[in-house]
N, C-alpha and C positions, 0 to 999 in steps of 0.2 A: 839174840842168842839161839843157836840151833837146838832143836828138841832132841834130847837124849833118847836113844833106843830103849834104855832101861827105865825111863820115866813111867810112872803109873798115874801121873796126875792128869787133869783134864786137857783136852786139846784146845789150843788157842785158836778160836775161829769166830768170825763175825756172824751173827744170825742173819738169815736171808731177809733181804728187804730193808736192811739198816746200813748206815754209813758211819765211819769214823771221820771226823772233820779236823784237818790240820790247822795250825795256828794262822797261816797266811789266809786261808779261806775264811776262818772265823773273823779275822780283822776286816777283810774286804766286805763280808756280810754286815758287820757292825756299822761300817761306813755307809753302806746302802740303807740300812734300817734307820740310821740317824737322818738321812736325807728324806726318806719317806715320812718319818715322824714330824719333821719340820713342815712338810706340805700339809699333812693331816691337821697339825696344830693351827696352821694358817687358816684352814677352813673352819676352825672353831670346834673340832672334835676333842674330847677329853679322854685320857687314858683310863683303862680298866683292866684289872687282872682277875681272872677266874681260875679255879683249880683245874688241874689236869684230869681229875676224876669226877664223874657225875653219877648220880643214880641212873641205872640203865633205862628205867621207864621215862626219865626226863628227856632222853635223847630221841625217842620215837623212831618210826620207820622212815628214815630219810636218806639212807645210804645209797650211793650209786652202785649199779651192777649187782644188786642183791634182791632176792625174791622173798627172803624171810626176815622178820623183824630182828634187828640187832645182830644179824649173822656176820656182819663185817666189822664188828668192834672187838677189842680185847676186853673180856669181862671176867669178874671173879666175885665171890661172895664174901661179905664181912662176917664178923662174929655174931651178928644178928640175923644172918642168912639173907641179908639184903643184897641184891645184885648191883654191883658197881661196874662202871666201864671207863676206860680211857676215852677222852673226848675225841670225836672224829672230825670236828671242825670247831670254830670259835663262835658260831652263830647260835647253836642250840644252848650252850651255857649262857649266852647273852639273854636269850628268851627266858630262861629260868631266873636269872638275876633281875630282869625287869619285872617279872611277875612277883617275885618276893619283895621288891622294893618299890612297887608301882606308885604308891601314894606319895612318897617323898621325892620322887624323881621329877625334874623339869620335863615338860612335854612340849616339843619333841625332846627326846634324850639322844644325845650325840656322843658316841664313844668310839675309840679305836683300841685295838688289842693286837698283840703279837705273841706268838708262842707255838710250840710243837703240837701236832695233832697226830693221831694214829689210826690206821686202817688195817683191819685183819683181812687182807685180800692177797691174792696171788701176786708176788712181786715180779717185775720184768724190767726190761731196759727203760730207764728213766721213771720207773714206777716203784716207789718205796713205801714201806709200811709206816715210817715216821717221816714227817716233813714239817716245815714251818710255814705258817700263814700270817699275813698282816692285814687286818680287817678294819674297815670304817663303816659304821652303821648309823642310820637315823631311825629312831623308833618313836611312834606315836603320832604320825601324820600320814594322811593319804594324798597330800599335795604332790602332784606330779613334778613340781619344781625340785623336790628332794631327789627324785630319780635323775633328773637332768644334771643336778649338781654332782651326783656321784660319778656320772660320765665325765664331767669336767675335771673332777678330782683325779680320776684315773689318767686322763691326758696330761694334766699338770705334773703328776708324779713321775710319769715316764720321761717327760722333758727335763725335770729337775735332776733325773739320774743320768742325763746325757744322751737320751734317745732323741734323735732329730725328727722334726716333722717330716712326714713322708716315710719314716721308718717304722711307724706304728699306726694302728687304727683302733678306735673303740667302737665295736660293733654293738648295735642295739636291736632287739626284737621284743616280742611280747607274748607271754604264755596264753593270753586270752585269744590272740590270733590263732595260735596253734590249736588250742582247745576248740575254737570255732570250726577250724578245718576238720578236726577229727569228728566233731558232731555231724558235720555235713557228710562225712564219709561213713556214717553209721556206727561210730565208735563211742557214742555218748552213753551215759548211764553207769551206775555202780558196777554192773556185771562186766563192763569192759575196762575197768580201772587198770587191771594188770596189763592188758594189751596196749592201752594208752601209754603206760609207763615204758613198755618195750619200744613203742614208736618214738617216744621222747629220747630214749637212750640211743636208739639207732641214728636219729638225726644229729645228736650231739657228737657222734663219731664221724660225721661227714668229712671234716678236715683231715682226719687221720686215715680213714678207710676209703674215701672217695665214693663215687656214685654206686659202683658195683657192690661195694661192701655194705652200703646202706640198703640197697635193694635186697640183698640176701637176708639182712636182719629184719626187714619188713615182711619178708616171706617166711620160709621154713626155718632159716637160721644160717649160721656161718661157722666154719671151722678155721681156727687161726693157724699160724705157722707151727705152733707146738703140737697141734692136733686136738686141742681143746675145742669143744663145740658149744656155741652160744645159741640157745633156742631163739627163734624169731617170733615176730608178732602174728605171723600167719594171716596177713592181709590178702585180700583178693587183688588181682591185677588192677582193677578199677580203683579200689581204695588206695593202693600204693601210688597210683598215678596222681591222685588228688594230693597226697602228702608230698610227693616229689615236686609237684607244681609249686608248693610253697617255697621250695628251695631254689626255684628259678631254673631247674634243669629238667630236661625231658629225655625220653628214651633215645639212646644213641648219641647223646651229647657227653663228651668226656668231662669228668669232674675236675680234671686238671687244666681244662681250657680256661683262659682268662676271659670271662664274659664281660661285655660292657656294663658299667655301673650307671644306673639311672640316677638322676637327681632325686633327692628324697621326696619332693612333691610329686613327681611323675610316678615314682615307685609306689607311693601310698595311694595314688589315684588308681593305678592298675590293681592293687590289692583290694581296694574298695569295690571295684567292678567285679573282680573274681569272686569275692565272698560277701556280696551285698545281701544275701539271704540269711546271714548269720549275725544276729545282734551282738553276740559275744565277740566275734571277730572284728566287727565294726568298732566296738568299744576299744579293743586293743589297738586298732589302727589309729583311732583318735588320740590315744595316749602317745603313740609314736610320733604323730604329727606335732603334738604339743612339746615333746622333748626336743625334737628337731628345731622347732621355732625358738625355744628358750636357749638352746646351745648356740644357734646361729646369732641370736641377739647379743650373746656374750662374746662373740668373736671366734667361736669354734666351728669351723667350716666342715663341709661334708667329707673332706679328706681326713679329718681328725675324729669326728664322731659321725658314724655312718649307720643308716638303717640296713640291716642284713638279716633276712628272715631265716637263714640257716643257723643263727645263734639261738640255742634253746636252753643250754646248761643242763647238766646231768642230774641234779638233785630234784627230788619230787616236790619240795615245799614251796617252790616259786609260784606266785599267783598273778603276776602282772609283767611289767617291763623286766627284761633280762639283758645283761651287758657282758661283753667279753673284750678284754684288752689283748690285742694281738700284735706281735712284732712281725714286720713284713720284710726286714732286711735279711740278706743271706751272707753267711760267712763260711770260711773253710775251716774244717776241724783239723786236728793234729795229723790225720791221715790224708789230708788234702781233699776230703769229700765236702760237697756243698751241703750246708745245714741251714734250715729255717726253723726258728724256735716256735713260731706260732703263738698260741695263747699262753700268757703269763699271769692271768688274773681274770676274775669275773665275779658276777653277783647278780642281784636282781631284787625284786619286791617279794616279800614273804609276809602276807597278812594273817597267817594262821598259826604261827609258832607260839606267840605269847598267849593267844586265845586258848590253846590247849590247856594252859594252867588256870587262866582266869575265867574262861567261859564267855568272855566278851571280846569283840574284835579290837585288836591293837595293831594297826598297820605299821609296816617297817620296810626299809630298803637298805641295802648295803653292798659292799664290794670287798673282795678278798684277793690279795696278791699271793701267788705261789713263790715264796722267797727263794727256794733253791733253784727253781727253773729260771727266775729272773736274774739271780746272781750268775748262773752259768752263761746266760745270754750276754750280760754286761761284761763278763770276763772275756768272752769271744769278741765282743765289739771293741774292747780296749786292749786286745792282745798285743798290738804293736806299740802301745804306749809304755814308757818305762815303768817298771813295777815300783811300788812304794817301798822305801827302805824302812821296814817295820822292826827289824831286829835291834837288839841293844848294842850300845858301844861296849866293847870288851877290853878290859884292862888286862894285859898279859902279865904273867908272873915270871919274871926273868931271874930273880934271886929268891929262893924259898925262905930265907931268913928275914925277908923284908915284906912279908905279907901284910903287916900292919900299915906300911907306907902305901902299898897298892890299894888296900881297902880304903884308906883316907882319900885317895884320888877318886875312887868310885863314889864315895859319899859326897864329895864336892860336886860331882856331875849330877847325882841324884837330887841334891839340895837345890840345884839350879833347874830342876824339872826335866832333866835329860835321863832317858832310860839307859841304865848302865849296869854292868856286872863285872866282877872279877872272876877270872878263870879259877875254878875250884878243883880241877883235876890235878894230876901229878905228872903229866907228860911234859915233854920239851916244847921248844918254840914252834917247830914244824907242825906238831899235832895241835898246838893251841891255835895256830893260824887256820888249820882245817876246821877246827871247832867253830871259830868265828865265822867262817864261810857258811857252814851248815846252819848257824844261828841267824844268818842274814844280816850280820852286823854291817852297818854303813862304814865303820872305821874301827881300828884298834889303837890302843895307847900302849906304847913300849917305853920302858925305862930300865936300861941296864946300868952297869957300873959307870961307864963313860958318860952317859946322860946325867946320872945322879951327881957326878963330880962337877958338872956344869950347871946344875939346877935346871935341867931341861928334860923334855920328854919328846919322843918321836910319835907323830900321828900318821897312821897309814890309812889313806882313803881307799877302802876295798872296792868301791864301785868304780871310781876313776881308774884304779889299778887294773880292774878286769877289762875295762875299755882299752887301756893302753896295751895290755898283754895281747890283745887281739891283733895289734898292728906291729908289735916289736918282733923281730925275726930271730934273734939269738940271745943266749943267756948273757953274753958280754954286754950287749946293748942294754939288757934289763938291769944288770948290776950298775952300769955307768949312769943310766938314767934315773934309777930308783924312782920309778913312776909313782906319783901321787903320795909320796912319803916326804915328810918335812919335819924339821925340829922347831920347837917353840919353847919359850920359857915356861917353867912349871906354873908360874903365876898366871899365864895366859891360857892354860889348858881348857878351861870352860869356854872362853870366848872363841877359841880356834875350833873346838869341837862343834860349837854352835854354827860356825861358818860352814863346816863340812855338811852338817845336817840340813842347813838352809838350801844348799845346792841341790840336794836330792829329795827334800820333802817340801820345799817351798813352791 
């Protein structure tokens, strides 16, 4: 309804950084979540729900692209003047839950969780203030096999969702390697903590900004397309060169160039030679070697789980192996432009989160899927496949004094497990058919006086009808053919509707 010029009410507008989600997208997402849940369950993870709101001090300073504690969360005070915040991820609430229930939980504790999270950050294209994550975490073991298993879980999840081998890769690196490199570059010590975080976030933007963008962020800083300036780490040229060496790129090499990928053994050997003077870096390299060996032994080759030292992840709390699930296929968007979705999930080892509460080390590792981004990628991947017929069967009201009869038909369909509704408006048949189209109905049920006299109903298959309409040239041919519309006995209504649904949903 158009807004009246005389109205003094509020303007209907969506807050920046948030989205409304229509029914078809919700159903597609639910199907995707069900598949992910099945894979996580198969790996032995158990579901857990934590509230959307936590005490602010429980979250800690772990937000990406923020220099002040809790600056990127939505916060408010309760009646006791305690600060509360909407959760910014599902990991910090897990750490709080484990700390509260530590004695009674099995160790390791394996849980999965799905739900919305919130970031009080500047929104932009593909960057929202509310989004959904689907996590799996193993808490209470420092066994590197747990990290290897998380990488396998990520690969199996993508394949279960229909992403073919060769169309994705799970990239693995290690924060200890990066920390060792920064120590060697003279960035060790507490006084360099802020600069190390800037370096971390600069590298994490390598896929998006390319080599030149990372260089700017390692130096004085970078101004984006909107004119906003991000302060850089202010490294010297020599320090920046050491960090860029970790990425496998050098001055003058294009970040968009497809460089040859070494086998993991050769790559780790090169890294060991480059950083042989850093015990921390060598420890990280050893962990990468073990992950690669375990993945390979389980049948996950280098094309599925790959060592990639440009993978660092943007959150500060990671302490060891880090992983990122990246889609490598390209598709055309609605404007005909080539799109590559890139990262759709990631995670790593975080051995300090639970320790904040308990004071003792509780190692943990986990993986988080960005549900909205993955759903968009799968929609693009399956764009040419027929859409699922998700709408209800609609029973049209041809005679208004017979609503009870039509309602009885609807209830017969519902009792048989078929999603169905009776048209509840007051318009005629043409408007009712338009309504059924908008509802995404696979078919409509029609019974006028002629059909009632014969104890019959007409079933019109709207999906087949739409296909036929694309090939029929004139209205006469349409009337004579009556495409995808047929009469059945009233007693056969349920069985015949099932046949129509099986054609489009089976």
